[in-house]
N, C-alpha and C positions, 0 to 999 in steps of 0.2 A: 484307517479309513473311518472307523466309528468316531474317532476324535475329530476328524475333519468335518464330518457331517454335523456333530454336536456344536463345534465351533462356528460353522456357517449358520446354523440355526440361531445361535445366540447373537451373532452379528446382525442378522436380519431382524430379530426381535428387538434388539437395542436400537437399530435404525428406525424401526416402526414407532417406538416410543418417542424418539427424537422428532420424527415428522409430525406425530400427533401433537407434541408440545408446541411445534412451530405453527400449527394451524393447517387448514386445508391446502392441498396442492393447487397450482394454477388451473389444472384441468377440472378439478372438482368445483372450484369457484366459478368456472366458466359455464357450468351446466345451468339449465333453467332453474328458476326459483321454485322448485317443487320439493316436497318432503322425500328425501332420498335415504335409503338404507344401503350403504355400500358394503358388499360382501367381498372381502379381499382374501383370496386363496394364494397358496404358494404357486403362482402361475404368472403367465405373461400378460397380466391385465386384471381388471376388476369388472364386476357386474353391479350396476346400480339398480336396486329394486325399489320401484316407486309404488306399484300396485300389487296386491297379493296375488292377483291372477298370473303374474309372471312366474310364480312358484310352480304352476302347473305346466309351464313351458320349459323352464330352465331349472334343473335340480339345485337344491340349496348348496350342495358341495361341488358344483360344476367348476372346472378350472379351464383357463384358456391356455392352449398349447401353442408354442411357436415351433413351426415345422421346418422352416427354411428361411434363409435371408440372403442378402447380397444382390438384390434386384434393384432396378431404378424406379419403376412405377408400374406395379402389377394390377391387373384388372381381369374381369370376365371369367371367373372360375366355373368349370363344368366337370361333373364327375362321369367317368366312363365305367359303368357298372360291370360290364363283362370283363374288363381288364383291371378293375380295382385301382384306377388311377385318376388323378385330377389333372386337367389341362387348364392353363391360364396364360394370359397375354402379358408381356412386358412391353408397354406401348412406346417406351423410349429406346428400346434396343432392337426393335423389329423382330421379336422372337415370341414364339409360343413354347412354353415349358411344360413338362410333365413331371408329376410327383407321385411316388408310390411309397407306402409304408416301409417296404423292405429295401428299396434302392434309393430313396431320396429323390433329388431333382436332376433332370437331364433335359437337353434340348429336344423338343418335339418337331419344331419347324423353324428354320432360320435360313434366309430371310423370308418374311411373309410378303413383303413388297419388294419388287425389283423394277426400277424405272427411274424416270426423271423426278428428282426430289424438289425441284424448284417450286417454291411457294407452299410447300407442305410443312405442317408443324408436327405431325405424327405420322409414322409410316406403317406401323404394325396393325394387327387386329386389335379390337377392343373387346366387346362382348362376344361370348361364345355360347353356343347351345347345340343340341342334337335334334335331328328330325326323327320321325317315327321309325325309320329304318336304322337309327343309330349313327347316321352320318354327321360329321362335324359341320356346323354352319357358323360362319365367321362374319362379324361386322367389321369391315376393313376400312381403316382411315386412309392409308396411302392409295389404295385402288379405288376408294370412294364407292364401295359396293358391298352388297351382301352376297356371299359366295358359299358354295358347298364343296367339301372334299369327297370325291367319289371313292369307291372301294379300291380302285387301281391307283389312287393318289392324284389323279387329275382334278382340276378345279373348274367348277361350273358356276358361272355368274347367274345369280337369281334375280338381282335387281341392281341397276347402276344409274337409272335415270327416271325422272318423272316427267311425263309429257314432253319428252325430247330434251330435257335439261338435266345435266349431271347432278347426282345427289351431292350433298355437302360432305358428310363423312359419317356413315351409319355407325351407331354407338352401342346399342343394346337391343336384344330381341327376345321374344317369347312365342312359343307355338301354342295354338289352341287345338282342341281335340279334333276339329274338322280339317286340320292340316294347314290352316291359315297361319301366317307368320306376321306378328305385330313387331314393328321396330321403330326406333327413334333416329332422327337425322340432324343432330346439332352441328355446329361448324368447327368442332375442336381439332379436326385433322388438318385444317387450313391454317397456315402460319398467321394470317391476319384476321382469322375468324370471319365475322360478318363483313369486314372491309376487304377481304381477299379479292384480287382481280380474277381468281379462278372460280369464284362462286357464280353459279348460274341460276340459283333459286333465291328469291328475296325473302324466304321464310325458313324456319326450322321445323320440319314436319314430323308428324306421327302418321305411320303408314300401316296398311294391312296388305300383305302379299297373299293373294288367293292361290290355292293349289294349281289352278290353270295358268298361273303366271301373270294374271292381271294385278297391277299395282294400284291400290286405292289410297288416295290421300284422305286421312280421317280428320285431321285437325292441324291448323297452321298458326294458331294464335298463342300457343305456349312459347315463351321466349327461349328457353334452353331445355327442351325435352331430353331426358337422359335415361336413367334406369326405368324398366318397364316390367309389369307383372299383371297376371289375370287373377281374379278371385276364383276360388274353387269351382263355383258354378258358371264361371266365365261370363257373368253378367256385368262385372265391373272391371275396367282397365285402370290400373294405377300407373302413373307416370311421374317420376321425380323431375323437378325443375332445378337444375344446377346453376342458378342465377343468384348471385349474392344479393341483388336488389329485390329479388322475389324468390326466396328460398322456401319452396313449398313442395308438398306431394299432392298431385292432383288426382281426382277420381272422375271417371266418365262412365256413363251407362253404355253398354255395347248392344248393338243390334245388327241385323243384316245390312241396314242402310248406312251404318257408321257409328259415330259417337254422339252422345247427347248429354245434356245436364252436366256440363263441366262445373266442378266445384273443388274447393280447397279441402283436402282431407286433413292436412296438418301443416301448420306454418312455423318455420324456424328462422324466419328472417330476423337478422340482428342478433342471433345467438352468438355469444363471444367464445367460440371454440373453433379449432381448426376443422376444416372439412365442409363439404357441400352435400345437398340432397342429391344422391348419386344412385348406386345400384340398389336393387331391392328384390326380395323373394317373398312369397306368401306360403304359409304352411297349410296343411290339409283342413284346418279349422278356420282359415281366413285371417289369421294373425299376420301382420306385416313385419318383416325383418329388413330394415331400410338403413343403409349407410347415410350418415348425416354428420353434423357438427359433433365432434368428440367421440364418435363410435357408431355402433349399430343400434338404432332406435327400434324398439319393439312396440308395436301398436296392436290393440284389440281391433276387431272389425268395426267397432263403433267409433274409432278414432282416439280412444284413450291411450295415452303414453304410459305403458306398463313399466318400462325400464330401459336401460341402455347397457349394451355389452361394449366394454372399452378395452380392447387390446392395447399393447404398448405403442402401437402406431395407429393412426386414424385410417380405417379401412375405406376403400373406394367401391368395393363390390363384395357380394356374398354368393354362395352357392351351396345347395344340398349335396351331401355325399355319404359314403359308406352305405349304411342301411336306410338312409334318408333322415336319420336322427342326428347327424353331424352337420354343423354349419361351418363351412370353410370361408375364411375372410382374407381377401387380397388387400394388403395394407401397406402401400408405399413400397418399402424395400423388403417386407417380410410376409410370409404366409402363415396364417394362424387357423386354429380350429377350436371349436367348443362343442361338446356333446350335449344334446338336449333331450327332454322328455317328449316333446312334440316332434313331428317330422314333416318333411316336404316331399313333393313328387320330383324325382330325378328325371331330367329330360331324356327322352328316348326310351323310357321304361314303361 
């Protein structure tokens, strides 16, 4: 066994020297033209460190773990603290999976959608979160609704239309401390997206669902709203725009009246790496962890790009887990984790 480990180490070391001699990898050359210090550990990916402030968020010896694989396209991770498990959606297999440290992966819900599939491009849930009572809330593509799973397992529809017109396909959501639910509604659940004959709204909206059930349209001018998060003081709403022609993260000021002062927080349009501005989370200090081209982009609250976490597959979404100091990444066919120094607030806690 010791010989095998030594031999494996020498092979990896030799391969590393060969790759260095051949020049940067395609992924490295695809990153923006910034001064990057790539810290490569014996792990399932690398961390690119651009700004020294990243060292206060991600330990120098942090490694990326691959926890599970074999999925088709996973999304929407949420940690269930009381049960020490992670739930996440596989949007192409109509399944919600659960993962625990001791038992690995198993099916939590299948199918998520049951009905007529005609004209639908995605059937499953996408973003998942928990309400203040710890109940699972799902952004559903197939059912084109935001729904809650009750304690007895039944499903309650929270929102499925705006002004009498069916929603497109709710994508991601975040709760505010007052119980309001902010969510995005792009067209990705429809086979022909904006051209779908099933589409009843001529915009892709950002909404706020009030605790009394009132659904408020906050903004309709963002082309492809996707991942969504609130700043720690809930004064700013961040929304990813997963549009290749306008790949940006937007920021909005939040008030009782709605959103104001729309502005680009960071622009990655034209970045030559796989992935889009997609899911995102904010830590307790207001730093953003946002999936984008090539990995998870880490931003300071002032918009400075501090670095990028790059697991072996490009992640679509992220979620806090364990004690709040672990970042789980749903990345195409694999589930990954990196342990941090900073922490985020786990939904429902």
